[in-house]
C-alpha positions as CSV (number, residue, x, y, z in Angstrom):
1,M,-46.0,107.0,94.9
2,I,-42.8,108.1,93.4
3,S,-42.2,107.0,89.8
4,T,-38.7,105.5,89.1
5,R,-39.2,105.1,85.3
6,S,-36.3,106.5,83.4
7,I,-36.6,109.4,81.0
8,P,-36.0,107.2,78.0
9,E,-38.8,104.9,79.1
10,V,-41.2,107.8,79.4
11,A,-40.0,109.3,76.1
12,V,-40.6,106.1,74.1
13,D,-44.1,105.7,75.6
14,A,-44.9,109.3,74.5
15,L,-43.5,108.5,71.1
16,I,-45.5,105.4,70.4
17,R,-48.7,107.1,71.4
18,V,-48.3,109.5,68.5
19,L,-46.7,107.2,65.8
20,P,-49.0,106.9,62.8
21,T,-49.4,103.1,62.9
22,T,-52.5,101.1,62.2
23,V,-52.1,99.0,65.3
24,P,-50.8,99.9,68.8
25,L,-47.1,99.4,69.3
26,Q,-45.1,97.9,72.2
27,A,-41.7,99.3,73.1
28,L,-39.0,97.0,74.7
29,P,-35.4,97.8,75.4
30,H,-33.1,96.4,72.6
31,L,-29.9,94.8,73.6
32,G,-27.0,94.5,71.2
33,S,-27.3,97.8,69.4
34,A,-24.0,97.2,67.6
35,E,-25.4,94.5,65.5
36,L,-28.5,96.5,64.9
37,T,-26.7,99.3,63.1
38,S,-26.2,97.2,60.0
39,R,-30.0,97.1,59.7
40,I,-30.9,100.7,60.6
41,G,-29.4,102.8,57.8
42,S,-31.3,106.1,57.6
43,A,-33.5,107.4,60.3
44,V,-35.5,110.5,61.2
45,V,-33.3,112.4,63.6
46,A,-33.7,115.5,65.8
47,S,-31.7,117.1,68.6
48,F,-33.3,118.7,71.7
49,V,-31.5,121.4,73.6
50,G,-32.9,122.5,76.9
51,T,-33.0,121.7,80.6
52,T,-32.1,118.1,79.6
53,S,-30.7,117.8,76.2
54,A,-30.9,114.7,74.0
55,D,-30.4,113.3,70.5
56,L,-33.4,111.3,69.2
57,A,-33.9,109.0,66.2
58,V,-36.8,106.9,65.0
59,V,-37.1,104.3,62.3
60,L,-40.5,103.0,61.1
61,T,-40.4,100.1,58.7
62,D,-44.2,100.0,58.3
63,S,-44.3,101.7,54.9
64,A,-48.1,101.2,54.7
65,S,-48.7,103.3,57.8
66,L,-46.3,106.0,56.6
67,D,-48.1,106.1,53.2
68,A,-51.5,106.3,54.9
69,A,-50.4,109.1,57.2
70,A,-49.0,111.0,54.2
71,G,-52.3,110.7,52.3
72,A,-53.0,110.6,48.6
73,N,-50.3,113.2,47.8
74,S,-47.5,111.3,49.6
75,Q,-44.9,112.8,47.3
76,L,-45.5,116.1,49.0
77,V,-45.1,114.8,52.5
78,S,-41.7,113.6,53.7
79,S,-41.0,110.9,56.3
80,Q,-39.6,113.6,58.7
81,D,-42.9,115.5,58.4
82,V,-44.9,112.3,59.2
83,L,-42.7,111.3,62.2
84,R,-42.1,114.8,63.5
85,P,-45.1,114.8,65.9
86,A,-43.9,111.6,67.5
87,L,-40.4,113.1,68.1
88,E,-42.1,116.2,69.5
89,S,-44.1,114.1,71.9
90,A,-41.0,112.2,73.0
91,S,-39.0,115.4,73.6
92,G,-41.9,116.8,75.6
93,V,-40.8,114.8,78.6
94,L,-37.4,116.5,78.7
95,G,-38.6,119.8,80.1
96,I,-38.3,123.3,78.6
97,G,-36.2,123.5,75.5
98,V,-36.1,123.6,71.8
99,L,-36.4,120.6,69.4
100,G,-34.4,121.2,66.3
101,D,-35.4,120.5,62.8
102,S,-36.0,116.8,62.0
103,R,-33.9,115.4,59.2
104,V,-33.3,112.1,57.5
105,E,-29.7,110.9,57.9
106,D,-27.5,107.9,58.7
107,A,-28.2,107.2,62.4
108,S,-26.0,104.1,62.8
109,A,-23.5,106.0,65.0
110,L,-26.2,107.2,67.3
111,F,-27.8,103.7,67.6
112,A,-24.3,102.2,68.3
113,A,-23.2,104.7,70.9
114,E,-22.7,103.2,74.3
115,E,-24.7,106.0,76.1
116,T,-27.7,105.6,73.7
117,E,-30.8,103.7,74.8
118,V,-32.5,101.8,72.0
119,F,-36.0,100.5,72.0
120,E,-37.5,97.9,69.7
121,L,-41.0,98.8,68.5
122,S,-43.2,95.9,67.7
123,A,-46.8,94.9,67.1
124,G,-48.0,91.4,67.6
125,G,-44.5,90.1,67.9
126,V,-43.4,91.7,64.6
127,V,-40.7,94.4,64.8
128,T,-41.9,97.5,62.9
129,G,-39.2,100.0,64.0
130,W,-36.7,101.3,66.5
131,F,-36.3,104.4,68.7
132,A,-33.0,105.7,70.0
133,I,-32.4,108.4,72.6
134,R,-29.1,109.7,73.9
135,L,-29.4,111.9,77.0
136,R,-26.7,114.5,77.6
137,Q,-27.9,114.7,81.3
138,N,-29.2,111.5,82.9
139,G,-32.0,111.5,85.5
140,V,-34.9,109.6,86.9
141,V,-38.5,110.8,86.2
142,G,-40.5,111.9,89.2
143,G,-39.8,112.6,92.8
144,P,-38.6,115.6,94.7
145,G,-35.0,116.4,94.0
146,S,-34.8,114.3,90.9
147,A,-32.2,115.2,88.2
148,P,-34.7,116.8,85.7
149,E,-36.2,119.0,88.4
150,R,-32.8,120.2,89.7
151,T,-31.7,120.8,86.1
152,A,-34.8,122.8,85.3
153,L,-34.3,125.0,88.3
154,G,-30.5,125.4,88.2
155,N,-29.3,125.3,84.6
156,L,-31.8,127.4,82.7
157,G,-29.3,130.3,82.7
158,R,-27.4,128.6,79.9
159,I,-30.4,129.2,77.5
160,S,-31.9,132.2,79.1
161,N,-31.1,134.4,76.1
162,V,-32.6,132.0,73.5
163,E,-35.7,133.4,71.9
164,M,-38.6,130.9,72.0
165,S,-42.0,130.9,70.3
166,L,-45.0,131.5,72.6
167,T,-48.3,130.2,71.2
168,V,-51.8,130.5,72.4
169,E,-54.0,127.5,71.4
170,I,-57.8,127.5,71.6
171,G,-58.1,123.9,70.3
172,R,-56.8,121.4,67.9
173,T,-57.9,118.5,65.7
174,R,-56.3,115.8,63.6
175,M,-56.9,115.7,59.8
176,S,-55.5,113.5,57.1
177,V,-53.4,115.2,54.4
178,R,-56.3,114.3,52.0
179,D,-58.7,116.4,54.0
180,V,-56.3,119.3,54.4
181,L,-55.7,119.4,50.6
182,S,-59.5,119.5,50.1
183,L,-60.0,122.6,52.3
184,K,-61.6,125.6,50.6
185,P,-62.6,129.1,51.8
186,G,-65.6,128.9,54.0
187,A,-64.9,125.4,55.3
188,V,-65.5,125.0,59.0
189,I,-63.0,123.0,61.1
190,E,-64.4,121.7,64.4
191,L,-61.9,121.8,67.3
192,D,-61.7,119.5,70.3
193,R,-62.6,122.2,72.9
194,S,-65.9,123.8,74.0
195,A,-66.6,127.5,73.8
196,G,-65.3,129.3,76.9
197,A,-62.8,126.7,77.8
198,P,-59.3,128.0,78.9
199,A,-56.8,128.4,76.1
200,D,-53.4,126.6,76.3
201,I,-50.3,128.7,76.4
202,L,-47.3,126.9,74.9
203,L,-43.6,127.7,74.9
204,N,-42.0,126.1,71.8
205,G,-44.8,123.6,71.8
206,R,-44.7,122.7,75.5
207,L,-47.7,123.6,77.7
208,I,-46.7,126.0,80.4
209,A,-49.9,127.8,81.4
210,H,-53.7,128.3,80.8
211,G,-55.5,131.5,80.1
212,E,-58.5,133.3,78.7
213,I,-58.8,135.2,75.5
214,V,-59.3,139.0,75.8
215,V,-59.1,142.0,73.6
216,V,-56.6,144.8,74.3
217,D,-56.7,147.9,72.0
218,Q,-58.5,145.9,69.3
219,D,-55.9,143.2,69.4
220,Y,-56.3,139.7,70.7
221,A,-54.5,139.0,74.0
222,V,-54.5,136.3,76.7
223,R,-55.0,136.7,80.4
224,I,-53.0,134.0,82.3
225,T,-55.2,132.2,84.8
226,Q,-52.9,129.3,85.7
227,I,-49.1,128.7,85.4
228,L,-48.0,125.1,85.4
229,D,-45.1,123.7,87.3
230,V,-42.0,123.4,85.1
231,A,-41.6,119.8,86.3
232,D,-45.3,118.8,85.9
233,G,-44.6,117.0,82.6
234,L,-41.8,115.0,84.1
235,S,-43.8,113.3,86.9
């Protein structure tokens, strides 16, 4: 079955899965963005440049959740640090590219722009935030010949000389800021992957392949065992 969900719809679903809220959120399209701009003010904003480029912004009014995510030393953790993983998750549906630094700024112009899609984030009928995404190339997620897939195959030449970070990941876990600040030499952090499981190979944070860890001339290396389709994350 071919999915006809739009990229913004998939992006906001990816965003709310990672937002640090105490209760699950629901995302609904928000109509009348012009009147919303007077209520938005500052937002955490980032721009994604790649096969499909976009500007993204998120506002979370649930200060209790933000404080809880920041931990006891919340003065050391900014709102863009807390919300950055959610923006990374949302931009992950856009294909290969680079998500720029997140920043706090007046996003009223972005929310009011005609080409921006705005979603209302709510829990139990109470609005707790908003998400805005403005695509620079439109497309429908899924299906052969869809716009994201054509773009990925045809327009990468524009960023082919951009250097990107390749990371090999053997596992991950989630920790509160409080637990991170209490780490000491000798502490053991348990990861979410069993010994011998394939490592993930990520290009600028996006999963592109799997491999196994090897040693070459006394240095760690990775032998690629599977390369993922560029469009896998868009279907």
